[in-house]
C-alpha positions as CSV (number, residue, x, y, z in Angstrom):
1,M,0.2,25.4,64.0
2,L,1.9,26.7,61.1
3,N,4.9,25.5,62.3
4,I,3.8,22.0,61.9
5,F,2.2,22.8,58.2
6,L,5.4,24.3,57.0
7,Q,7.2,20.9,58.4
8,S,5.1,18.4,56.8
9,D,5.6,20.4,53.2
10,A,9.5,20.1,53.7
11,E,9.3,16.4,54.7
12,K,7.0,16.0,51.4
13,L,9.7,18.6,49.0
14,E,12.5,16.4,50.8
15,S,11.1,12.9,50.1
16,L,10.6,14.3,46.2
17,I,14.5,15.6,45.6
18,V,16.3,12.4,45.5
19,P,20.2,12.3,45.7
20,D,23.0,12.6,43.1
21,S,24.5,9.2,44.3
22,V,20.8,7.6,44.5
23,Q,20.6,8.7,41.0
24,K,24.0,7.0,39.6
25,A,22.7,3.5,41.3
26,R,19.7,3.3,39.6
27,F,21.3,4.4,36.4
28,A,24.3,1.7,36.9
29,E,21.6,-0.7,37.3
30,A,19.9,-0.1,34.1
31,V,22.9,0.0,32.2
32,R,23.6,-4.0,34.2
33,T,20.2,-4.6,33.2
34,L,20.1,-4.0,29.3
35,A,23.6,-5.1,29.1
36,D,22.6,-8.8,30.4
37,E,22.5,-11.4,27.8
38,D,19.6,-13.0,29.1
39,F,17.4,-9.7,29.2
40,V,18.5,-9.1,25.4
41,K,17.7,-12.8,24.2
42,N,14.3,-12.4,25.9
43,I,13.7,-9.0,23.8
44,W,14.9,-10.6,20.6
45,S,13.0,-13.8,21.8
46,E,9.7,-11.7,22.0
47,M,10.4,-9.2,19.3
48,A,10.9,-12.3,17.0
49,N,7.7,-14.4,18.2
50,W,6.0,-11.0,17.3
51,L,6.8,-11.0,13.7
52,V,6.3,-14.6,12.8
53,W,3.2,-14.6,14.3
54,T,2.1,-11.4,12.9
55,G,3.6,-12.8,9.6
56,I,1.5,-16.3,9.7
57,K,-2.0,-14.0,10.7
58,F,-0.8,-11.7,8.0
59,L,-0.1,-14.6,5.3
60,I,-3.4,-16.5,6.6
61,S,-5.3,-13.3,6.1
62,L,-4.0,-12.4,2.4
63,A,-5.2,-15.9,1.8
64,I,-8.6,-15.4,2.8
65,F,-9.3,-12.5,0.7
66,Y,-8.0,-14.4,-2.1
67,V,-10.0,-17.3,-1.7
68,G,-13.2,-15.1,-0.2
69,R,-12.5,-13.3,-3.5
70,W,-12.2,-16.4,-5.9
71,L,-15.4,-18.3,-4.3
72,L,-17.5,-14.6,-4.3
73,R,-16.5,-14.2,-8.0
74,K,-18.1,-17.9,-8.6
75,L,-21.0,-17.3,-6.5
76,V,-21.9,-14.0,-8.1
77,T,-21.3,-16.1,-12.0
78,L,-23.7,-18.8,-10.3
79,A,-26.8,-16.1,-9.4
80,D,-26.3,-13.9,-12.4
81,T,-26.7,-17.9,-14.9
82,I,-29.6,-18.7,-12.5
83,M,-31.5,-15.3,-13.1
84,T,-30.4,-14.9,-16.4
85,R,-31.9,-18.3,-17.0
86,R,-35.3,-17.5,-15.2
87,G,-35.3,-14.3,-16.9
88,V,-35.4,-11.8,-14.2
89,E,-35.8,-8.1,-14.8
90,V,-32.7,-6.4,-15.8
91,S,-32.5,-3.9,-12.8
92,L,-33.7,-6.6,-10.2
93,H,-30.8,-8.7,-12.0
94,S,-27.5,-6.1,-11.5
95,F,-29.5,-5.1,-8.3
96,L,-29.0,-8.4,-7.0
97,L,-25.6,-9.2,-8.1
98,T,-24.1,-5.7,-6.4
99,A,-25.8,-6.7,-3.7
100,I,-23.9,-10.3,-3.3
101,K,-21.0,-8.1,-4.2
102,V,-21.1,-6.1,-0.9
103,L,-22.2,-7.9,1.6
104,G,-19.3,-10.8,-0.1
105,Y,-16.9,-8.3,0.6
106,V,-18.5,-6.9,3.8
107,F,-18.0,-10.8,5.2
108,I,-14.3,-11.0,3.7
109,T,-13.5,-7.7,6.0
110,L,-15.2,-9.2,9.3
111,I,-12.9,-12.4,8.8
112,I,-9.8,-10.8,8.2
113,V,-10.5,-8.3,10.8
114,S,-11.0,-11.1,13.6
115,T,-7.8,-13.4,11.7
116,L,-5.5,-10.1,12.4
117,G,-6.6,-10.1,16.1
118,F,-8.9,-6.9,16.2
119,N,-12.4,-6.9,18.1
120,S,-14.8,-7.5,15.3
121,S,-17.3,-5.9,17.6
122,S,-15.7,-3.1,17.6
123,F,-15.6,-2.8,13.9
124,I,-19.5,-3.5,13.6
125,A,-20.1,-1.3,16.1
126,V,-17.7,2.0,14.2
127,L,-20.1,0.4,11.0
128,A,-23.0,0.6,12.6
129,S,-23.2,4.0,14.0
130,M,-21.7,5.5,11.1
131,G,-24.8,3.9,9.3
132,L,-27.0,5.9,11.6
133,A,-24.9,9.1,11.0
134,I,-25.7,8.5,7.5
135,G,-28.5,7.7,7.4
136,M,-30.2,10.6,9.6
137,A,-28.1,13.2,7.4
138,L,-29.5,11.4,3.8
139,S,-32.9,10.2,5.1
140,G,-34.7,11.4,1.9
141,T,-32.2,9.4,0.1
142,L,-32.7,6.3,1.6
143,Q,-36.7,6.5,1.4
144,N,-35.7,6.9,-2.6
145,F,-33.4,3.8,-1.9
146,A,-36.1,1.9,-0.6
147,G,-38.5,3.0,-2.7
148,G,-36.2,1.7,-5.5
149,I,-36.2,-1.8,-3.7
150,M,-40.0,-2.2,-3.5
151,L,-39.9,-1.2,-7.1
152,L,-37.7,-4.2,-7.9
153,V,-39.0,-6.4,-6.1
154,L,-42.9,-5.7,-6.9
155,R,-42.1,-5.0,-10.6
156,P,-45.0,-3.0,-11.1
157,Y,-43.3,-1.9,-14.1
158,R,-40.2,-2.7,-16.4
159,V,-37.5,-1.3,-18.7
160,G,-39.2,-0.6,-21.7
161,D,-43.2,-0.2,-20.3
162,Y,-45.0,3.0,-21.1
163,I,-46.3,4.2,-18.2
164,E,-48.2,7.3,-16.3
165,S,-47.4,8.2,-12.6
166,Q,-47.2,11.9,-11.2
167,D,-48.6,13.7,-13.9
168,V,-45.8,12.4,-16.4
169,S,-45.7,9.8,-19.1
170,G,-43.0,8.0,-21.0
171,T,-41.4,4.8,-21.9
172,V,-39.2,3.1,-18.8
173,V,-35.6,3.6,-20.0
174,S,-33.7,2.2,-16.4
175,I,-34.6,1.6,-13.1
176,N,-32.2,2.7,-10.5
177,L,-31.8,2.6,-7.2
178,F,-32.9,6.7,-6.0
179,N,-35.1,7.0,-9.3
180,T,-36.9,5.9,-12.6
181,V,-35.9,7.0,-16.0
182,L,-38.3,8.0,-18.4
183,H,-38.2,9.2,-22.1
184,T,-41.3,11.0,-23.3
185,T,-42.8,10.7,-27.0
186,D,-40.8,14.1,-27.9
187,K,-37.6,12.3,-26.6
188,K,-37.5,14.3,-23.4
189,T,-35.9,12.5,-20.1
190,I,-37.5,12.9,-17.0
191,Y,-36.3,11.3,-13.4
192,V,-38.7,10.2,-11.6
193,P,-37.5,9.7,-7.4
194,N,-38.9,6.5,-6.5
195,N,-40.2,7.3,-3.3
196,A,-42.8,9.2,-5.0
197,I,-43.5,6.7,-7.8
198,S,-43.5,3.9,-5.7
199,T,-46.6,5.7,-3.3
200,S,-48.8,6.8,-6.2
201,V,-50.7,5.5,-9.0
202,I,-49.1,4.0,-11.5
203,N,-50.8,3.4,-15.1
204,N,-48.6,0.8,-17.1
205,F,-50.2,0.7,-20.3
206,S,-48.0,-2.6,-21.7
207,T,-48.7,-5.1,-19.2
208,S,-51.6,-6.2,-21.7
209,K,-51.1,-7.6,-24.9
210,V,-54.0,-6.1,-26.4
211,R,-56.0,-2.8,-25.9
212,R,-59.1,-1.3,-26.9
213,C,-58.8,1.3,-29.7
214,S,-62.1,3.5,-30.0
215,W,-62.9,6.4,-32.1
216,K,-66.1,9.1,-31.7
217,V,-66.8,10.5,-35.0
218,S,-69.9,13.1,-35.3
219,V,-72.3,13.7,-38.2
220,S,-74.8,15.5,-39.3
221,Y,-78.8,14.8,-38.1
222,G,-80.2,13.4,-41.0
223,D,-76.9,11.7,-42.8
224,D,-77.6,8.2,-43.2
225,Y,-76.5,6.4,-40.7
226,D,-76.5,2.9,-42.2
227,V,-74.1,4.4,-45.4
228,I,-71.7,6.0,-42.8
229,R,-71.9,2.8,-40.6
230,A,-70.8,0.5,-43.1
231,A,-68.0,2.6,-44.4
232,M,-66.0,2.8,-40.8
233,L,-66.6,-0.3,-41.0
234,D,-64.9,-1.3,-44.1
235,I,-61.9,1.1,-43.6
236,I,-61.3,-0.8,-40.3
237,E,-61.2,-3.9,-42.3
238,R,-59.4,-2.9,-44.8
239,D,-56.3,-1.2,-42.4
240,G,-56.3,-5.0,-41.6
241,R,-55.1,-3.9,-37.6
242,A,-58.4,-4.7,-35.8
243,L,-58.4,-8.3,-34.2
244,P,-61.2,-10.4,-35.2
245,S,-62.3,-11.7,-31.5
246,P,-64.1,-9.5,-30.4
247,E,-65.8,-8.5,-33.3
248,P,-65.3,-4.4,-34.6
249,Y,-68.0,-2.1,-32.7
250,V,-69.5,0.5,-34.5
251,R,-73.3,1.9,-32.8
252,I,-74.1,5.3,-32.2
253,D,-73.2,6.5,-29.1
254,A,-75.0,10.0,-28.4
255,L,-77.2,12.0,-29.7
256,A,-75.9,15.5,-29.0
257,D,-77.2,19.3,-29.3
258,S,-76.0,19.6,-33.3
259,A,-74.7,15.9,-34.3
260,V,-75.2,12.5,-34.2
261,V,-72.1,10.8,-32.7
262,I,-71.3,7.6,-33.8
263,E,-68.1,5.5,-31.7
264,A,-66.2,2.2,-33.2
265,R,-64.4,0.2,-31.2
266,V,-62.1,-2.2,-31.7
267,W,-59.0,-4.2,-30.1
268,V,-55.5,-4.6,-31.3
269,L,-52.3,-5.8,-30.7
270,N,-50.5,-3.1,-27.8
271,S,-47.7,-2.4,-30.2
272,D,-50.5,-1.4,-32.9
273,Y,-52.3,0.8,-31.0
274,W,-51.1,4.3,-31.8
275,A,-50.3,2.8,-35.4
276,M,-53.7,2.5,-36.5
277,Y,-55.4,5.1,-34.2
278,D,-53.9,7.5,-36.5
279,A,-54.1,5.9,-39.7
280,V,-57.9,4.8,-39.5
281,T,-58.5,8.9,-37.5
282,E,-57.0,9.9,-41.1
283,A,-59.1,7.6,-43.3
284,F,-62.4,8.5,-41.4
285,Y,-61.9,12.3,-42.0
286,K,-60.9,11.3,-45.6
287,E,-63.3,8.9,-46.5
288,L,-66.5,9.6,-44.5
289,P,-67.6,12.7,-46.3
290,K,-67.5,10.8,-49.6
291,H,-70.1,8.7,-48.3
292,G,-72.6,11.6,-47.4
293,A,-71.0,12.0,-44.0
294,N,-71.3,16.0,-42.9
295,F,-69.1,16.9,-39.7
296,P,-70.7,19.8,-37.9
297,F,-69.4,22.3,-36.1
298,P,-71.1,23.8,-33.0
299,Q,-74.0,26.6,-33.9
300,L,-76.8,28.3,-32.6
301,D,-80.1,28.8,-34.9
302,V,-81.5,32.1,-34.1
303,H,-85.3,32.8,-34.6
304,I,-86.7,36.4,-35.3
305,S,-90.1,36.9,-35.0
306,K,-91.7,40.0,-35.7
307,D,-95.0,40.8,-33.4
308,N,-97.8,42.5,-35.3
């Protein structure tokens, strides 16, 4: 049995060993094939055809790129003109133009890839897998990106609006894809993530053209209310920023423990709110005492009785 196995292995080894004469014959045949004029002509013909066809496809791809870029610029210019005429908000305007450019170049790239003979479906699959990997790594950033798109589309506030959200308030300087930039009244710059602000309560003070401005003034019991009320109305009228309709309102708001609270309400233009509020507050403090108003402070009266 062992001899049989040894014989079979020896036969296999002999079949693998090629005699030197056979090797020389095969080499001579290969040399004759390479030296054959028809074979050489076929090789050069195939190479020439490949080079010509590849050159043609490259020139076509180059033409597609330049023509596509020219058309894309025309499209971006047209979209820019339309959005400018319709008064599209600045941040949304910029975002839409950027999106058109990116999608346009992706479309041009896919056409060029197909023209050069590559499999565009494989290219798209690679892009999709890369996008999935990047999306998993940047999930929080993508949430801010989605929040930015929602803010740009729904527009609960615009650049220049004064808003309050996420325990901060300020004037909107810019609405980016990932955050909103605010400037506070003391010129601090605050960056609020779009995901947080898009899912929270937003108080926009700039959406209305008019706002109600109100003051509460405390005077002592016994002061002449009619005289003080007339003085407050006169101060408001002399300021000149209150709207005539609705008419300014001055009435007693509450009878507190140690003071009579008089409330004044007027409607003003949004742009005049703080200027009028500060000016009238200062005028109340300076002029009302001249009309008999006494500003009380918290006090406690203690009565001591002497027992016999």
